[in-house]
C-alpha positions in Angstrom: -17.5 78.6 23.3 -14.1 76.2 22.4 -11.2 76.8 24.0 -8.1 78.5 22.7 -4.7 76.9 23.0 -1.0 78.1 21.9 2.2 77.5 23.2 4.9 80.9 22.7 8.5 80.5 24.2 8.8 81.3 28.1 8.7 84.7 29.4 9.6 85.7 32.7 6.0 87.8 33.1 4.4 84.3 32.7 5.4 82.9 36.2 3.2 84.9 38.5 0.2 83.4 36.3 1.4 80.0 36.6 2.9 80.2 40.4 0.6 82.6 42.7 -2.9 80.9 41.3 -2.8 79.7 44.6 -2.7 76.0 44.0 1.1 75.2 44.2 2.2 73.5 47.3 5.5 73.7 47.7 6.5 77.4 45.1 9.9 77.0 43.7 11.1 80.1 44.8 14.6 79.9 43.5 13.9 78.9 40.2 11.4 82.2 40.5 13.8 84.6 42.3 17.4 83.0 40.9 17.7 86.4 37.8 20.4 84.6 35.5 18.2 81.2 35.9 15.4 83.1 34.1 17.8 84.9 32.4 18.7 81.7 30.5 15.5 80.0 30.4 14.3 83.2 28.2 17.3 83.0 26.7 16.8 78.8 25.9 15.6 77.6 22.5 13.7 75.0 24.7 11.6 77.2 26.6 7.6 77.5 26.5 5.0 78.4 28.3 0.7 77.2 27.3 -1.6 79.3 27.0 -5.3 78.6 27.6 -8.0 81.4 26.0 -4.7 84.2 25.9 -4.0 83.1 30.0 -0.1 81.3 31.2 -1.7 77.8 32.5 2.3 75.6 32.5 5.5 76.2 31.6 8.5 74.3 30.7 11.8 73.9 29.0 15.8 73.9 29.4 18.5 75.5 30.8 21.8 75.1 30.3 23.9 74.9 33.1 27.6 74.0 31.8 28.3 73.1 27.5 26.9 70.1 26.8 24.6 69.9 30.7 20.8 71.7 30.1 18.4 70.5 33.4 14.8 69.9 32.6 12.3 72.2 33.9 8.6 72.6 33.9 5.4 74.5 36.0 1.7 73.7 35.7 -0.9 75.4 37.3 -4.3 74.1 38.5 -6.2 75.0 35.1 -3.3 73.1 33.3 -5.1 69.6 34.0 
């Protein structure tokens, strides 16, 4: 059976599927716990989540630090390989 791949706008609810799959060697706690950064990632038109059969496996994008300055971010679960 073929896998279904889909890309959707990032939502913070996707992070536990990616971060808590037991494969992260270094946990990006500062991103996961930073309310302002998560809110900015959700508002960004450049933040996306990759789903495989409806399960988030990777997320990434950019967040604005100040006008004219963005930072890129990406997180991948073992299932994204």
